[in-house]
Every structure is written in C-alpha cells, then in structure tokens.
LOKOLTI-890052 format. One line per 8 residues: number of its first residue (from 1); their letters; for each residue x, y, z of N, C-alpha, C. Coordinates in nm, 2 decimals. Each point is the difference from the previous one (the first is absolute). Layout:
// LOKOLTI-890052
NUM = A = X:Y:Z:X:Y:Z:X:Y:Z | ...
END
This chain:
// LOKOLTI-890052
1 = MKITYDTY = -12.28:1.51:-0.20:0.06:-0.07:0.11:-0.07:-0.14:0.00 | 0.08:-0.10:0.04:-0.05:-0.14:0.01:0.06:-0.06:0.12 | -0.08:-0.08:0.07:0.05:-0.07:0.12:-0.03:-0.14:-0.02 | 0.10:-0.09:0.02:-0.02:-0.14:-0.01:0.06:-0.07:0.13 | -0.07:-0.11:0.04:0.06:-0.08:0.11:0.00:-0.14:-0.05 | 0.12:-0.06:-0.01:0.02:-0.14:-0.04:0.00:-0.09:0.12 | -0.10:-0.08:0.03:-0.01:-0.08:0.12:0.11:-0.11:-0.01 | 0.04:-0.05:-0.11:0.10:-0.10:-0.02:0.13:0.04:0.05
9 = TDILTIIL = 0.05:0.12:-0.05:0.13:0.06:0.03:-0.01:0.09:0.12 | -0.12:0.04:0.05:-0.02:0.09:0.11:0.07:0.13:-0.02 | -0.02:0.05:-0.13:0.06:0.13:-0.04:-0.12:0.10:-0.03 | 0.01:0.12:0.06:-0.10:0.10:-0.03:0.08:0.10:-0.09 | -0.06:0.03:-0.12:0.06:0.10:-0.09:-0.09:0.11:-0.03 | 0.06:0.12:0.01:-0.08:0.13:-0.03:0.07:0.06:-0.12 | -0.07:0.00:-0.11:0.06:0.05:-0.12:-0.05:0.15:-0.02 | 0.09:0.09:0.01:-0.03:0.14:-0.01:-0.02:0.05:-0.14
17 = KDAAIAES = 0.08:-0.05:-0.10:-0.02:0.04:-0.14:0.06:-0.11:-0.08 | -0.05:-0.01:-0.12:0.03:-0.10:-0.10:0.13:0.04:-0.07 | 0.12:-0.05:0.05:0.13:0.04:-0.06:0.09:-0.12:0.03 | 0.10:-0.01:-0.09:0.10:-0.10:0.02:0.08:0.03:0.13 | 0.04:-0.11:0.07:0.08:0.01:0.12:0.15:0.00:-0.04 | 0.07:0.10:0.04:0.14:0.01:-0.04:0.09:-0.03:0.12 | -0.06:0.02:0.12:0.08:-0.03:0.12:-0.09:-0.03:0.12 | 0.05:-0.09:0.09:-0.08:-0.04:0.12:0.09:0.01:0.12
25 = DEEKPGMI = -0.05:0.06:0.11:0.07:0.01:0.12:-0.08:-0.06:0.11 | 0.07:-0.07:0.09:-0.07:-0.05:0.12:0.03:0.09:0.11 | -0.08:0.11:0.01:0.02:0.10:0.10:0.01:-0.05:0.14 | -0.10:-0.08:0.04:0.00:-0.07:0.13:-0.02:-0.15:-0.03 | 0.03:-0.08:0.09:-0.02:-0.15:-0.03:-0.15:-0.02:-0.04 | -0.02:-0.06:-0.11:-0.13:-0.04:-0.05:-0.08:0.11:-0.07 | 0.06:0.12:-0.02:-0.06:0.11:-0.06:0.08:0.04:-0.13 | -0.05:-0.04:-0.11:0.08:0.03:-0.13:-0.07:0.11:-0.07
33 = LDYDTDGH = 0.08:0.10:-0.04:-0.05:0.12:-0.07:0.06:-0.01:-0.14 | -0.08:0.01:-0.10:0.04:-0.01:-0.14:-0.01:0.14:-0.07 | 0.10:0.03:-0.08:0.02:0.13:-0.07:0.01:-0.02:-0.15 | -0.04:0.10:-0.07:0.02:0.00:-0.15:0.13:0.07:-0.03 | 0.03:0.01:-0.13:0.13:0.05:-0.04:0.02:0.15:0.04 | -0.10:0.07:0.03:0.01:0.14:0.05:0.01:0.01:0.15 | 0.00:-0.11:0.07:0.01:0.00:0.14:-0.13:0.02:0.08 | -0.11:0.00:-0.08:-0.14:0.01:0.06:-0.04:-0.13:0.05
41 = MVSIEILD = -0.07:0.00:0.12:-0.05:-0.13:0.06:-0.11:-0.05:-0.09 | 0.01:-0.13:-0.03:-0.10:-0.07:-0.09:-0.09:-0.09:0.08 | 0.06:-0.07:0.10:-0.08:-0.09:0.08:0.06:-0.03:0.13 | -0.08:-0.06:0.09:0.05:-0.04:0.13:-0.04:-0.15:0.02 | 0.09:-0.08:0.05:-0.02:-0.14:0.02:0.02:-0.02:0.15 | -0.10:-0.07:0.06:0.01:-0.03:0.14:0.01:-0.16:0.01 | 0.12:-0.05:0.04:0.02:-0.14:0.01:-0.06:-0.05:0.14 | -0.04:-0.12:0.01:-0.06:-0.06:0.12:-0.11:0.09:0.05
49 = ASRRVTQP = -0.09:0.04:-0.10:-0.10:0.10:0.03:-0.09:-0.04:0.11 | -0.03:-0.13:0.02:-0.10:-0.04:0.10:0.06:0.03:0.14 | 0.13:0.01:0.01:0.06:0.04:0.13:0.01:0.15:0.02 | 0.00:0.07:-0.10:0.03:0.15:0.00:-0.13:0.09:-0.01 | -0.10:-0.06:-0.07:-0.12:0.08:-0.03:-0.12:-0.06:0.06 | -0.09:0.08:0.07:-0.12:-0.05:0.05:-0.09:-0.04:-0.12 | -0.05:-0.12:0.00:-0.09:-0.05:-0.11:0.05:0.04:-0.14 | 0.11:-0.06:-0.05:0.05:0.04:-0.13:-0.10:-0.03:-0.12
57 = NQMVYELA = -0.09:-0.09:0.03:-0.10:-0.04:-0.10:-0.12:0.09:0.00 | 0.00:0.11:0.07:-0.11:0.10:0.01:0.05:0.14:-0.02 | -0.07:0.08:-0.07:0.04:0.14:-0.02:-0.12:0.10:0.02 | 0.03:0.11:0.07:-0.09:0.11:0.01:0.05:0.12:-0.07 | -0.07:0.06:-0.09:0.04:0.11:-0.08:-0.07:0.12:0.05 | 0.07:0.11:0.03:-0.06:0.13:0.04:0.06:0.11:-0.08 | -0.09:0.09:-0.04:0.05:0.12:-0.08:-0.02:0.11:0.10 | 0.12:0.06:0.04:0.00:0.11:0.10:-0.02:0.13:-0.07
65 = GSAV = -0.08:0.09:0.06:-0.03:0.13:-0.06:-0.09:-0.02:-0.12 | -0.02:0.11:-0.07:-0.09:0.00:-0.12:0.05:0.10:-0.10 | -0.02:-0.03:-0.12:0.04:0.10:-0.11:-0.12:0.09:-0.02 | 0.04:0.13:-0.01:-0.11:0.10:-0.02:0.01:0.05:-0.14
END
C-alpha cells in the first residue's frame, strides 16, 4: 500500500495494490474509486484533500491486533 499527497493538485491518493486501472467511479463528490479489470478496488483518490482530510500532509500508521 502506498499513500501520496500532491500539494500542487491537492489530491490524496491511497494505492491499495499495483494493478492497471480499468474503471473509475466518483462515488461521492471528490471521492474517486479506481478498479481493476476484475472489479477489485485498486486505489482511492480524494480531491481537494486539504478541505476533506485533517492534515493531509501527515500520516499516522497503526497496526491493530497482533499476529500469533
């Protein structure tokens, strides 16, 4: 998984897997979901991220639970 924030375009992108995008849907205004040829979600794009996300240029990563 990879997360990028482009300050110039103000777009936050969350890439879930490295696959070609076959289809994109704007589910809600400013929220674009990208899918591969099998219909699996590949990435999420948040337009105007500075208006929609608290501190888009900062990220906190937490791993919930633990593997035994």
